[in-house]
C-alpha positions, 0 to 999 in steps of 0.5 A: 637053035642048038640043044644047049641054046634052047635049054638055056633059053627055056631056063631064062624064060622060066626065070623071067616069069616071076620078074616084072618090070616097068619103065619111065622114060624122059621124066622131067626130074633131075637124076640126082633128085630121083636117085635119092628116092630110088635108094630109099626103096631099093630091096624093100618089100612092095607094101612098105615101099608104097607106104614110104613113097606115099608119105614122102615129101619129095616130088619124085616120090609121086612118079615112082609110086605110079611106076611101082604100081605099074610094075605090080600090075605087070606082075599080076598080068604075068602071074594070073591067079597068084596073089600079091600078098602071098608072093612077098614081092620086093623091089629087086632092082631100080635104076635111074639113068640120065636122059636128054638135057634141055639147054636154056639161056639165063641172062647174066649181068653185063651182057653175058649169059649162063647156060641152064641145063634142065635135066631129065631121067629114065627110071627102070624098076624090077619087082620079083617074088621072094618065093618065086618057085612056089608061086609059079608051081601054085599057078601051074597046079591051079591051071592044070 
């Protein structure tokens, strides 16, 4: 590996330390319904997002709440010794992509049939700290 590539790779690795993500694959909810809830928490602080998801009446909010808690746990694993409250975590990115579609047949009048598409989705959530540099420096100081 060349010097420039190594420097860039090290910089990217350092930047990824403060970022944690979680994925939910093949969730049996339509992407359209999931995007409504995802748009609600995009860019919001984690504590506020958890509160919004817990008190939302949408069925997709339960799955997103579990996914957000998983992303928080992943962040804690990456930044041992750092506290979530001090880091001011927020939902940096959340994307909802369509997944496989189950195709079923619904009987219709006069011997016809309609196709029913049961949609599912993939959700990726990225959590980051607002003061990421300070958190990384604190962890490095406490370890040395």
